[in-house]
NUPA-529916 format. One record per atom (N, C-alpha, C): residue number from 0; x, y, z. Coordinates in steps of 0.02 Angstrom, whole numbers, plus 50000, padded with zeros to 5 digits. Layout:
residues N
 pos  east north    up
 NUM     X     Y     Z
...
END
This chain:
residues 366
 pos  east north    up
   0 48331 53826 47051
   0 48342 53763 47086
   0 48332 53718 47000
   1 48354 53665 47028
   1 48383 53596 46954
   1 48337 53567 46970
   2 48318 53538 46909
   2 48267 53476 46932
   2 48289 53422 46920
   3 48255 53387 46996
   3 48293 53317 47029
   3 48271 53275 46950
   4 48346 53230 46945
   4 48346 53184 46894
   4 48265 53139 46903
   5 48263 53091 46820
   5 48186 53043 46889
   5 48234 52968 46898
   6 48156 52960 46912
   6 48190 52890 46971
   6 48215 52849 46900
   7 48222 52823 46830
   7 48253 52786 46771
   7 48331 52821 46780
   8 48345 52893 46802
   8 48414 52905 46778
   8 48448 52884 46855
   9 48429 52869 46905
   9 48451 52880 46980
   9 48460 52832 47022
  10 48435 52773 47017
  10 48457 52708 47057
  10 48493 52673 47013
  11 48534 52647 47037
  11 48588 52598 46989
  11 48593 52552 47011
  12 48576 52533 47064
  12 48578 52464 47100
  12 48490 52462 47150
  13 48471 52376 47147
  13 48444 52379 47196
  13 48433 52389 47275
  14 48507 52379 47278
  14 48497 52391 47369
  14 48481 52469 47371
  15 48479 52520 47327
  15 48490 52584 47342
  15 48393 52601 47333
  16 48369 52558 47299
  16 48293 52549 47289
  16 48281 52519 47351
  17 48288 52472 47388
  17 48263 52429 47464
  17 48279 52513 47515
  18 48324 52521 47500
  18 48356 52572 47551
  18 48314 52644 47552
  19 48283 52659 47489
  19 48231 52719 47514
  19 48160 52679 47512
  20 48152 52612 47504
  20 48085 52608 47523
  20 48098 52608 47612
  21 48136 52599 47643
  21 48156 52593 47708
  21 48163 52642 47746
  22 48151 52693 47715
  22 48170 52763 47733
  22 48110 52800 47742
  23 48081 52772 47686
  23 47998 52800 47675
  23 47941 52769 47712
  24 47940 52695 47710
  24 47904 52671 47730
  24 47881 52663 47844
  25 47834 52684 47862
  25 47841 52661 47923
  25 47862 52617 47966
  26 47851 52602 48021
  26 47889 52542 48043
  26 47823 52496 48043
  27 47781 52490 48031
  27 47749 52437 48052
  27 47744 52408 47966
  28 47752 52464 47922
  28 47733 52438 47854
  28 47803 52383 47830
  29 47844 52420 47884
  29 47927 52390 47855
  29 47914 52334 47871
  30 47898 52291 47942
  30 47889 52259 47979
  30 47839 52208 47945
  31 47780 52201 47911
  31 47739 52170 47884
  31 47781 52127 47846
  32 47808 52190 47786
  32 47822 52157 47735
  32 47900 52123 47701
  33 47938 52134 47789
  33 47990 52088 47792
  33 47997 52014 47816
  34 47948 52035 47860
  34 47930 51977 47923
  34 47932 51910 47896
  35 47924 51875 47958
  35 47899 51799 47922
  35 47850 51761 47993
  36 47842 51696 47991
  36 47790 51678 48040
  36 47832 51653 48088
  37 47830 51663 48147
  37 47854 51630 48219
  37 47930 51651 48206
  38 47972 51591 48213
  38 48044 51592 48208
  38 48069 51624 48130
  39 48040 51618 48084
  39 48062 51660 48033
  39 48105 51612 47996
  40 48114 51552 48001
  40 48160 51500 47971
  40 48129 51490 47909
  41 48079 51484 47887
  41 48068 51459 47808
  41 48082 51521 47780
  42 48067 51588 47804
  42 48071 51648 47770
  42 48184 51646 47740
  43 48218 51607 47821
  43 48285 51606 47794
  43 48307 51563 47754
  44 48254 51494 47750
  44 48308 51436 47701
  44 48271 51462 47613
  45 48224 51520 47638
  45 48220 51522 47557
  45 48285 51548 47524
  46 48326 51599 47542
  46 48376 51619 47538
  46 48437 51556 47544
  47 48422 51536 47583
  47 48486 51483 47601
  47 48479 51461 47542
  48 48446 51412 47517
  48 48416 51368 47446
  48 48443 51429 47394
  49 48429 51483 47391
  49 48471 51523 47327
  49 48545 51530 47316
  50 48548 51550 47422
  50 48607 51571 47427
  50 48671 51509 47411
  51 48639 51444 47407
  51 48678 51372 47426
  51 48686 51340 47354
  52 48658 51390 47298
  52 48676 51366 47235
  52 48736 51396 47178
  53 48773 51375 47158
  53 48838 51410 47133
  53 48823 51387 47046
  54 48864 51435 47009
  54 48843 51432 46950
  54 48921 51381 46906
  55 48917 51342 46864
  55 48958 51330 46801
  55 48967 51353 46753
  56 49001 51417 46747
  56 48994 51436 46662
  56 49052 51407 46628
  57 49006 51405 46578
  57 49026 51382 46490
  57 49080 51429 46478
  58 49134 51445 46442
  58 49174 51491 46407
  58 49169 51479 46317
  59 49174 51532 46298
  59 49174 51540 46208
  59 49135 51525 46191
  60 49060 51551 46218
  60 49017 51541 46172
  60 48991 51617 46157
  61 48959 51630 46091
  61 48918 51689 46062
  61 48872 51707 46116
  62 48895 51756 46166
  62 48825 51779 46184
  62 48819 51846 46168
  63 48827 51868 46103
  63 48834 51948 46085
  63 48776 51979 46076
  64 48707 51927 46089
  64 48663 51950 46065
  64 48590 51915 46123
  65 48616 51909 46176
  65 48593 51897 46242
  65 48520 51922 46249
  66 48455 51892 46253
  66 48406 51904 46260
  66 48367 51859 46332
  67 48334 51887 46370
  67 48308 51855 46424
  67 48225 51856 46422
  68 48186 51859 46366
  68 48114 51886 46361
  68 48113 51808 46376
  69 48038 51791 46372
  69 47994 51737 46373
  69 47923 51729 46354
  70 47879 51669 46333
  70 47832 51666 46334
  70 47807 51635 46391
  71 47724 51644 46416
  71 47692 51583 46459
  71 47610 51621 46474
  72 47588 51557 46433
  72 47514 51547 46416
  72 47495 51624 46341
  73 47540 51611 46329
  73 47513 51654 46256
  73 47530 51743 46267
  74 47557 51763 46317
  74 47591 51830 46329
  74 47670 51811 46335
  75 47666 51873 46264
  75 47766 51877 46289
  75 47807 51920 46322
  76 47851 51906 46371
  76 47857 51917 46438
  76 47924 51954 46428
  77 47948 52020 46448
  77 48023 52038 46420
  77 48072 51996 46465
  78 48024 51984 46528
  78 48061 51933 46582
  78 48026 51896 46618
  79 48044 51845 46622
  79 48005 51779 46655
  79 48010 51795 46715
  80 47958 51856 46738
  80 47935 51872 46805
  80 47869 51893 46788
  81 47826 51896 46841
  81 47773 51908 46875
  81 47773 51936 46958
  82 47735 51990 46926
  82 47728 52036 47016
  82 47688 51978 47036
  83 47707 51963 47111
  83 47667 51911 47159
  83 47618 51936 47170
  84 47561 51926 47195
  84 47473 51932 47243
  84 47544 51939 47288
  85 47529 51990 47335
  85 47525 52039 47394
  85 47481 52077 47426
  86 47426 52048 47487
  86 47395 52076 47494
  86 47429 52145 47532
  87 47368 52214 47547
  87 47359 52265 47545
  87 47426 52309 47515
  88 47423 52313 47467
  88 47477 52361 47438
  88 47464 52451 47435
  89 47397 52435 47459
  89 47410 52514 47477
  89 47430 52540 47535
  90 47487 52487 47569
  90 47518 52512 47599
  90 47603 52544 47608
  91 47596 52498 47538
  91 47671 52557 47482
  91 47662 52608 47438
  92 47586 52578 47411
  92 47572 52670 47352
  92 47526 52653 47347
  93 47490 52738 47333
  93 47438 52752 47311
  93 47401 52717 47265
  94 47345 52697 47270
  94 47320 52668 47202
  94 47332 52583 47211
  95 47363 52572 47256
  95 47379 52489 47294
  95 47417 52463 47237
  96 47369 52409 47210
  96 47412 52361 47140
  96 47383 52424 47072
  97 47351 52449 47052
  97 47373 52491 47014
  97 47398 52512 46985
  98 47482 52559 47025
  98 47527 52558 46983
  98 47583 52529 46984
  99 47564 52458 47012
  99 47628 52380 47016
  99 47583 52366 46931
 100 47536 52338 46927
 100 47483 52330 46879
 100 47525 52363 46829
 101 47532 52433 46805
 101 47534 52490 46762
 101 47604 52493 46740
 102 47657 52464 46789
 102 47714 52463 46789
 102 47737 52403 46767
 103 47713 52347 46777
 103 47716 52272 46752
 103 47716 52286 46665
 104 47636 52336 46654
 104 47647 52337 46573
 104 47660 52372 46537
 105 47703 52416 46580
 105 47747 52470 46537
 105 47800 52448 46539
 106 47851 52402 46566
 106 47901 52340 46563
 106 47882 52301 46524
 107 47836 52255 46532
 107 47816 52211 46494
 107 47821 52122 46529
 108 47797 52122 46581
 108 47787 52070 46620
 108 47739 52044 46653
 109 47709 52016 46688
 109 47641 51988 46707
 109 47627 52002 46781
 110 47575 52017 46790
 110 47570 52048 46866
 110 47511 52015 46899
 111 47498 51995 46959
 111 47446 51960 46987
 111 47405 52007 47037
 112 47341 52002 47043
 112 47298 51997 47114
 112 47295 51988 47146
 113 47309 52022 47214
 113 47266 51979 47263
 113 47224 51981 47283
 114 47184 51958 47315
 114 47089 51959 47319
 114 47098 51987 47391
 115 47146 52015 47429
 115 47147 52050 47491
 115 47195 52123 47459
 116 47184 52124 47404
 116 47224 52188 47397
 116 47177 52229 47346
 117 47192 52308 47374
 117 47115 52352 47314
 117 47168 52373 47250
 118 47144 52378 47211
 118 47063 52405 47207
 118 47014 52361 47198
 119 47017 52297 47181
 119 46994 52241 47162
 119 46979 52242 47072
 120 46938 52157 47082
 120 46949 52144 47006
 120 46925 52194 46951
 121 46864 52226 46946
 121 46842 52246 46881
 121 46887 52316 46888
 122 46913 52354 46967
 122 46922 52415 46966
 122 47013 52404 46933
 123 47050 52357 46959
 123 47105 52339 46911
 123 47098 52322 46845
 124 47059 52279 46826
 124 47041 52278 46753
 124 47019 52321 46698
 125 46989 52387 46719
 125 46976 52450 46697
 125 47028 52498 46711
 126 47086 52504 46727
 126 47151 52538 46759
 126 47205 52526 46704
 127 47205 52448 46718
 127 47251 52404 46667
 127 47238 52369 46611
 128 47172 52403 46568
 128 47160 52346 46530
 128 47219 52297 46494
 129 47250 52321 46472
 129 47277 52307 46428
 129 47366 52251 46464
 130 47371 52241 46533
 130 47420 52212 46567
 130 47399 52127 46565
 131 47450 52094 46570
 131 47457 52047 46580
 131 47415 52003 46652
 132 47370 51999 46676
 132 47319 51995 46710
 132 47296 51939 46756
 133 47356 51908 46805
 133 47321 51838 46823
 133 47292 51865 46907
 134 47226 51812 46952
 134 47207 51832 47001
 134 47205 51781 47043
 135 47222 51805 47102
 135 47248 51743 47153
 135 47171 51735 47219
 136 47160 51699 47230
 136 47092 51704 47271
 136 47122 51659 47336
 137 47083 51680 47397
 137 47086 51653 47450
 137 47008 51629 47467
 138 46986 51590 47460
 138 46924 51567 47478
 138 46908 51564 47538
 139 46863 51638 47548
 139 46812 51677 47592
 139 46748 51657 47600
 140 46726 51611 47575
 140 46626 51593 47570
 140 46619 51555 47510
 141 46562 51532 47514
 141 46559 51435 47502
 141 46545 51436 47423
 142 46528 51376 47396
 142 46525 51368 47344
 142 46506 51423 47297
 143 46427 51444 47318
 143 46433 51499 47260
 143 46448 51580 47252
 144 46487 51560 47328
 144 46536 51626 47328
 144 46591 51642 47294
 145 46626 51569 47291
 145 46678 51557 47230
 145 46649 51547 47159
 146 46603 51536 47148
 146 46568 51538 47097
 146 46569 51603 47054
 147 46539 51663 47100
 147 46542 51723 47066
 147 46612 51770 47091
 148 46653 51756 47119
 148 46712 51776 47110
 148 46743 51752 47049
 149 46729 51695 47041
 149 46787 51656 46971
 149 46739 51682 46911
 150 46687 51689 46902
 150 46656 51732 46870
 150 46662 51800 46833
 151 46665 51828 46888
 151 46702 51905 46883
 151 46759 51897 46856
 152 46817 51866 46867
 152 46869 51853 46857
 152 46864 51846 46796
 153 46850 51786 46753
 153 46840 51773 46683
 153 46805 51838 46662
 154 46732 51863 46673
 154 46727 51921 46649
 154 46741 51964 46628
 155 46806 51988 46679
 155 46859 52042 46662
 155 46915 52042 46641
 156 46924 51971 46600
 156 46974 51979 46573
 156 47049 51962 46590
 157 47062 51945 46644
 157 47104 51898 46697
 157 47133 51836 46653
 158 47201 51824 46649
 158 47219 51760 46614
 158 47198 51703 46649
 159 47196 51713 46703
 159 47193 51649 46725
 159 47149 51648 46823
 160 47147 51605 46824
 160 47114 51612 46908
 160 47188 51566 46956
 161 47214 51589 46998
 161 47259 51558 47059
 161 47230 51537 47120
 162 47228 51498 47138
 162 47190 51473 47224
 162 47269 51487 47267
 163 47246 51501 47310
 163 47310 51467 47360
 163 47300 51429 47418
 164 47343 51389 47419
 164 47336 51324 47454
 164 47372 51315 47500
 165 47427 51363 47539
 165 47450 51352 47580
 165 47427 51383 47639
 166 47376 51405 47640
 166 47332 51453 47704
 166 47267 51436 47734
 167 47285 51357 47748
 167 47205 51325 47776
 167 47205 51397 47847
 168 47237 51391 47877
 168 47243 51424 47918
 168 47301 51498 47917
 169 47286 51543 47976
 169 47327 51590 47973
 169 47360 51593 48010
 170 47426 51615 48017
 170 47490 51607 48054
 170 47503 51648 48093
 171 47536 51649 48160
 171 47554 51678 48226
 171 47617 51729 48177
 172 47616 51790 48137
 172 47661 51816 48119
 172 47697 51874 48178
 173 47753 51864 48214
 173 47768 51890 48293
 173 47805 51942 48292
 174 47833 51964 48235
 174 47860 52033 48214
 174 47779 52086 48222
 175 47713 52067 48205
 175 47678 52111 48187
 175 47616 52130 48281
 176 47608 52021 48287
 176 47586 52040 48353
 176 47619 52073 48422
 177 47688 52093 48423
 177 47709 52105 48472
 177 47722 52165 48476
 178 47696 52181 48435
 178 47675 52272 48422
 178 47613 52284 48424
 179 47560 52244 48428
 179 47461 52239 48417
 179 47461 52252 48336
 180 47505 52228 48296
 180 47486 52265 48234
 180 47475 52213 48200
 181 47454 52144 48243
 181 47407 52090 48205
 181 47357 52086 48132
 182 47366 52083 48073
 182 47313 52080 48023
 182 47268 52025 48009
 183 47207 52063 47966
 183 47160 51998 47931
 183 47166 51950 47978
 184 47171 51944 48060
 184 47172 51885 48094
 184 47087 51868 48076
 185 47043 51913 48105
 185 46970 51894 48081
 185 46939 51923 48022
 186 46931 51885 47981
 186 46916 51890 47909
 186 46857 51858 47902
 187 46792 51880 47890
 187 46731 51840 47880
 187 46755 51795 47816
 188 46709 51733 47834
 188 46726 51668 47796
 188 46785 51648 47776
 189 46831 51671 47834
 189 46903 51633 47835
 189 46881 51535 47844
 190 46852 51530 47893
 190 46828 51453 47884
 190 46814 51412 47830
 191 46799 51445 47769
 191 46801 51408 47714
 191 46859 51392 47680
 192 46917 51436 47695
 192 46978 51402 47663
 192 46990 51365 47686
 193 46982 51337 47761
 193 46995 51281 47802
 193 46957 51205 47780
 194 46915 51208 47733
 194 46872 51152 47708
 194 46896 51148 47645
 195 46939 51180 47590
 195 46944 51165 47535
 195 46978 51115 47528
 196 46950 51073 47467
 196 46986 50999 47455
 196 47005 50993 47396
 197 47018 50944 47348
 197 47030 50938 47307
 197 46951 50936 47275
 198 46893 50919 47309
 198 46838 50904 47265
 198 46819 50985 47247
 199 46848 51010 47278
 199 46828 51097 47253
 199 46853 51105 47202
 200 46912 51087 47189
 200 46961 51120 47136
 200 46936 51073 47068
 201 46902 51011 47060
 201 46861 50971 47034
 201 46809 51010 46996
 202 46768 51040 47048
 202 46695 51078 47035
 202 46720 51157 47008
 203 46785 51184 47014
 203 46797 51249 46980
 203 46824 51224 46924
 204 46873 51193 46928
 204 46886 51193 46840
 204 46837 51178 46799
 205 46787 51130 46814
 205 46716 51120 46769
 205 46703 51170 46741
 206 46709 51239 46797
 206 46668 51303 46790
 206 46693 51337 46734
 207 46764 51344 46747
 207 46819 51391 46701
 207 46837 51384 46627
 208 46825 51412 46601
 208 46860 51402 46522
 208 46941 51451 46506
 209 46957 51454 46580
 209 47018 51511 46587
 209 47080 51468 46638
 210 47141 51474 46631
 210 47173 51442 46649
 210 47163 51434 46736
 211 47184 51372 46769
 211 47185 51399 46837
 211 47228 51350 46868
 212 47253 51382 46929
 212 47290 51365 46974
 212 47319 51372 47015
 213 47374 51310 47062
 213 47371 51308 47136
 213 47444 51333 47160
 214 47431 51397 47193
 214 47506 51414 47232
 214 47516 51398 47306
 215 47558 51381 47330
 215 47569 51354 47378
 215 47599 51272 47392
 216 47614 51247 47309
 216 47626 51180 47313
 216 47710 51176 47336
 217 47715 51141 47375
 217 47780 51125 47412
 217 47807 51051 47394
 218 47791 50993 47381
 218 47823 50931 47366
 218 47782 50921 47313
 219 47835 50858 47289
 219 47800 50833 47208
 219 47766 50784 47223
 220 47737 50771 47255
 220 47669 50725 47272
 220 47616 50763 47259
 221 47598 50814 47269
 221 47543 50869 47274
 221 47549 50890 47211
 222 47625 50920 47182
 222 47611 50940 47100
 222 47598 50870 47054
 223 47610 50813 47070
 223 47588 50759 47041
 223 47511 50770 47038
 224 47477 50760 47089
 224 47407 50776 47112
 224 47386 50825 47079
 225 47409 50864 47067
 225 47384 50938 47044
 225 47383 50914 46956
 226 47440 50898 46940
 226 47427 50878 46880
 226 47347 50818 46842
 227 47349 50781 46883
 227 47305 50724 46890
 227 47233 50778 46887
 228 47241 50817 46918
 228 47159 50846 46935
 228 47148 50905 46863
 229 47193 50913 46830
 229 47178 50943 46783
 229 47216 51015 46774
 230 47253 51040 46826
 230 47268 51101 46842
 230 47316 51128 46790
 231 47325 51181 46780
 231 47347 51192 46725
 231 47408 51236 46741
 232 47424 51275 46797
 232 47506 51313 46820
 232 47505 51281 46875
 233 47576 51253 46888
 233 47581 51245 46958
 233 47620 51287 46979
 234 47623 51316 47046
 234 47649 51388 47066
 234 47683 51372 47130
 235 47761 51365 47124
 235 47783 51326 47181
 235 47799 51394 47236
 236 47768 51392 47308
 236 47780 51455 47365
 236 47760 51428 47433
 237 47811 51431 47461
 237 47785 51455 47524
 237 47754 51521 47558
 238 47731 51543 47548
 238 47690 51616 47554
 238 47764 51658 47603
 239 47806 51648 47551
 239 47860 51704 47568
 239 47888 51693 47644
 240 47886 51617 47666
 240 47894 51607 47735
 240 47858 51639 47787
 241 47806 51669 47766
 241 47732 51671 47804
 241 47693 51632 47839
 242 47695 51581 47807
 242 47619 51527 47847
 242 47660 51459 47874
 243 47683 51401 47854
 243 47707 51347 47888
 243 47783 51397 47888
 244 47793 51381 47975
 244 47867 51372 47995
 244 47891 51322 47988
 245 47985 51321 47986
 245 48009 51250 47981
 245 48011 51218 47918
 246 47983 51259 47833
 246 47964 51247 47780
 246 48065 51234 47742
 247 48040 51211 47682
 247 48095 51199 47640
 247 48098 51269 47604
 248 48168 51311 47590
 248 48163 51346 47515
 248 48100 51327 47457
 249 48101 51395 47438
 249 48063 51348 47387
 249 48094 51306 47324
 250 48168 51359 47299
 250 48228 51349 47251
 250 48253 51256 47278
 251 48244 51260 47351
 251 48275 51183 47363
 251 48202 51113 47330
 252 48149 51142 47326
 252 48114 51083 47332
 252 48100 51097 47233
 253 48119 51131 47209
 253 48117 51132 47130
 253 48128 51076 47076
 254 48170 51048 47118
 254 48218 51005 47072
 254 48145 50939 47057
 255 48116 50926 47133
 255 48092 50871 47159
 255 48013 50866 47091
 256 48006 50940 47113
 256 47946 50952 47084
 256 47922 50967 47004
 257 47988 51002 46978
 257 47983 51000 46904
 257 48008 50936 46864
 258 48023 50867 46922
 258 48029 50797 46894
 258 47963 50771 46908
 259 47920 50788 46939
 259 47869 50757 46958
 259 47817 50794 46883
 260 47816 50833 46875
 260 47767 50873 46841
 260 47808 50850 46760
 261 47833 50845 46740
 261 47864 50829 46670
 261 47853 50856 46628
 262 47850 50923 46622
 262 47799 50963 46570
 262 47761 50957 46566
 263 47716 50940 46594
 263 47643 50932 46591
 263 47615 50994 46604
 264 47641 51041 46630
 264 47609 51114 46652
 264 47692 51157 46657
 265 47652 51234 46656
 265 47705 51263 46660
 265 47727 51270 46747
 266 47773 51289 46772
 266 47797 51312 46845
 266 47810 51374 46853
 267 47782 51402 46895
 267 47789 51463 46913
 267 47819 51455 46992
 268 47860 51500 47020
 268 47878 51505 47092
 268 47888 51568 47129
 269 47906 51571 47192
 269 47922 51632 47229
 269 47944 51614 47291
 270 47965 51670 47333
 270 48001 51659 47381
 270 48087 51675 47391
 271 48084 51736 47400
 271 48149 51746 47405
 271 48178 51768 47345
 272 48158 51773 47291
 272 48193 51784 47229
 272 48197 51877 47226
 273 48263 51918 47242
 273 48271 51964 47232
 273 48338 51985 47181
 274 48363 51965 47143
 274 48409 51965 47098
 274 48426 51948 47037
 275 48448 51966 46995
 275 48439 51932 46925
 275 48447 51861 46920
 276 48519 51867 46963
 276 48537 51783 46965
 276 48486 51752 46988
 277 48453 51757 47045
 277 48400 51709 47084
 277 48348 51679 47002
 278 48357 51733 46979
 278 48294 51726 46917
 278 48334 51669 46884
 279 48364 51670 46859
 279 48424 51633 46806
 279 48428 51553 46842
 280 48434 51569 46912
 280 48422 51489 46945
 280 48375 51450 46945
 281 48340 51505 46963
 281 48242 51468 46946
 281 48225 51434 46872
 282 48257 51476 46839
 282 48250 51443 46773
 282 48285 51402 46737
 283 48343 51397 46766
 283 48387 51309 46753
 283 48344 51285 46786
 284 48325 51277 46813
 284 48294 51197 46885
 284 48220 51182 46845
 285 48198 51226 46805
 285 48137 51222 46765
 285 48073 51250 46765
 286 48083 51296 46803
 286 48030 51377 46825
 286 48017 51392 46769
 287 47967 51408 46734
 287 47949 51465 46688
 287 47938 51538 46708
 288 47908 51562 46766
 288 47922 51611 46776
 288 47923 51629 46851
 289 47946 51679 46873
 289 47968 51691 46939
 289 47930 51760 46992
 290 47881 51721 47015
 290 47832 51780 47051
 290 47905 51831 47120
 291 47892 51898 47107
 291 47930 51938 47163
 291 47872 51992 47198
 292 47864 51973 47245
 292 47819 51999 47315
 292 47863 52043 47336
 293 47916 52042 47396
 293 47943 52097 47410
 293 47979 52130 47384
 294 48006 52132 47347
 294 48045 52169 47288
 294 48008 52208 47263
 295 47924 52188 47239
 295 47878 52234 47231
 295 47876 52297 47267
 296 47877 52256 47325
 296 47835 52294 47363
 296 47889 52366 47391
 297 47948 52348 47385
 297 47998 52395 47401
 297 47999 52433 47329
 298 47974 52405 47279
 298 48011 52455 47219
 298 47950 52508 47220
 299 47884 52486 47252
 299 47828 52509 47253
 299 47836 52583 47310
 300 47853 52552 47351
 300 47879 52594 47390
 300 47935 52664 47402
 301 47985 52619 47377
 301 48022 52682 47341
 301 48009 52727 47285
 302 47960 52688 47248
 302 47961 52758 47159
 302 47887 52745 47143
 303 47845 52731 47175
 303 47766 52692 47141
 303 47786 52670 47052
 304 47722 52675 47009
 304 47749 52658 46951
 304 47818 52656 46925
 305 47851 52713 46919
 305 47906 52711 46890
 305 47973 52679 46937
 306 47957 52675 46999
 306 47989 52630 47019
 306 47972 52557 47004
 307 47922 52531 47012
 307 47934 52465 46990
 307 47960 52436 46912
 308 47968 52508 46866
 308 47980 52502 46797
 308 48045 52493 46823
 309 48095 52544 46858
 309 48149 52539 46880
 309 48182 52474 46894
 310 48142 52459 46945
 310 48159 52396 46961
 310 48163 52353 46937
 311 48123 52341 46872
 311 48122 52283 46832
 311 48179 52285 46766
 312 48195 52371 46743
 312 48250 52365 46717
 312 48322 52332 46737
 313 48335 52358 46821
 313 48408 52335 46857
 313 48389 52260 46837
 314 48337 52233 46870
 314 48338 52147 46868
 314 48348 52121 46799
 315 48321 52147 46742
 315 48361 52141 46643
 315 48422 52141 46646
 316 48444 52216 46671
 316 48549 52205 46667
 316 48574 52147 46686
 317 48539 52115 46773
 317 48562 52072 46788
 317 48547 51997 46775
 318 48500 51992 46755
 318 48485 51928 46728
 318 48511 51913 46659
 319 48531 51972 46613
 319 48571 51949 46562
 319 48647 51957 46548
 320 48679 51984 46622
 320 48725 51984 46623
 320 48769 51910 46648
 321 48722 51894 46686
 321 48723 51828 46710
 321 48703 51778 46668
 322 48661 51781 46641
 322 48657 51737 46572
 322 48727 51731 46504
 323 48746 51799 46498
 323 48815 51798 46451
 323 48870 51752 46471
 324 48872 51765 46558
 324 48938 51760 46571
 324 48926 51675 46596
 325 48878 51656 46599
 325 48839 51580 46611
 325 48886 51537 46540
 326 48879 51580 46468
 326 48878 51546 46426
 326 48812 51550 46355
 327 48758 51577 46386
 327 48689 51546 46353
 327 48667 51629 46339
 328 48650 51619 46271
 328 48607 51702 46233
 328 48530 51706 46244
 329 48496 51627 46266
 329 48439 51631 46299
 329 48430 51590 46321
 330 48378 51567 46338
 330 48344 51517 46391
 330 48340 51451 46352
 331 48333 51427 46287
 331 48324 51363 46259
 331 48385 51338 46283
 332 48454 51368 46303
 332 48541 51349 46310
 332 48527 51330 46362
 333 48503 51352 46414
 333 48507 51335 46487
 333 48478 51263 46493
 334 48531 51219 46571
 334 48501 51185 46581
 334 48543 51186 46643
 335 48510 51128 46699
 335 48529 51134 46776
 335 48591 51118 46779
 336 48644 51087 46721
 336 48689 51064 46729
 336 48750 51139 46748
 337 48730 51183 46722
 337 48744 51248 46742
 337 48766 51273 46807
 338 48734 51230 46845
 338 48721 51226 46929
 338 48745 51196 46978
 339 48775 51200 47046
 339 48795 51148 47069
 339 48794 51179 47150
 340 48784 51131 47202
 340 48775 51147 47260
 340 48840 51193 47304
 341 48852 51233 47338
 341 48916 51268 47365
 341 48894 51267 47417
 342 48937 51282 47482
 342 48946 51299 47532
 342 48907 51369 47579
 343 48869 51358 47607
 343 48851 51446 47648
 343 48913 51487 47620
 344 48877 51549 47616
 344 48939 51609 47643
 344 48896 51664 47679
 345 48843 51680 47647
 345 48821 51749 47723
 345 48766 51709 47751
 346 48749 51738 47804
 346 48682 51723 47847
 346 48636 51710 47808
 347 48593 51679 47819
 347 48523 51689 47760
 347 48484 51758 47798
 348 48444 51785 47776
 348 48399 51825 47774
 348 48379 51853 47723
 349 48305 51898 47745
 349 48262 51957 47671
 349 48338 51989 47657
 350 48398 52013 47678
 350 48426 52057 47674
 350 48514 52011 47642
 351 48507 51969 47651
 351 48573 51931 47626
 351 48592 51936 47528
 352 48519 51956 47503
 352 48538 51974 47432
 352 48562 52050 47421
 353 48564 52089 47506
 353 48583 52158 47471
 353 48629 52154 47552
 354 48688 52153 47525
 354 48752 52142 47567
 354 48775 52241 47595
 355 48765 52279 47554
 355 48777 52317 47532
 355 48730 52386 47530
 356 48677 52348 47581
 356 48628 52401 47588
 356 48654 52482 47619
 357 48704 52473 47667
 357 48712 52527 47702
 357 48780 52571 47672
 358 48796 52540 47608
 358 48844 52566 47576
 358 48824 52628 47530
 359 48856 52687 47533
 359 48833 52735 47494
 359 48783 52778 47522
 360 48774 52779 47593
 360 48705 52798 47603
 360 48672 52866 47601
 361 48712 52903 47569
 361 48692 52977 47542
 361 48627 52969 47507
 362 48592 53027 47517
 362 48512 53026 47477
 362 48532 53069 47407
 363 48583 53078 47386
 363 48575 53103 47302
 363 48521 53079 47268
 364 48498 53012 47289
 364 48475 52968 47227
 364 48368 52988 47243
 365 48333 52978 47216
 365 48266 53011 47217
 365 48220 52969 47273
END
């Protein structure tokens, strides 16, 4: 019997990888990652915002040496990507966040560990010591608990600490609830997240010598306030449509936030970003790095660490192709004038980025 081809030689498109993840995951794990809160309107608006932006390409530009790398907080990134913090990555791959971090390191992008994901602060640092690691914190304890977590993050060599600020309360994720599959509703100390204020941010900022960011900013007003409070990184996010229902898509609010920040801090963003063209749109609107949540989970479920690397390779090909056809050979040549609003073509959903999900459905690939 012949040796099956490696993952890097088999998957030729991202939709093949998503389909393989669906085949391998049980229904509960699948619903957990593809679902949102209540009516899932915010989730759909993430894709709507991306799908209703079109390109205005320029021609006769030398794009023979297009490059998509960038630098963020001193890290050279092969793509402007961070594998976003996702709770319970252990549902998608053995080792939870470890294969994700190792894949990020092997390819050359950043990774962010969620405080509700295994294997924990020190264990991930030991497993992936050279990765560009960030840590995301839910506040589930009093100030002394937060201080201890911050000290551990700093001592373990993480690039920075990101506080999630869009989760004062846990929402009704009805895909899970309807199946009796509700998660993390009774986490001890959750009430501390409800009490979080700007005063806590100021206190923590004074304690840390590493960058501190806020994840969950969705208005220009809050972005400006964050800058005024000394925040080092503005992370635009609506929790992938899993917190406040009937919110706007993240790309829809990015221009407002870019205008409010005025270049005073880097802007990162997540929320429905699955394709190379999505990443290009975010960069042209002012984001420095794009976070991948669901795409990361699908890659892990499909192929573990190798799946993550292959997913990033495919995204790199898409990003570079998009840049070249736009007439830009590096990010310094990009600007919002290469974009314009356009009518909706497809119904927005998690899968509107993968219209060929059921095309060529044979299982010849790994």
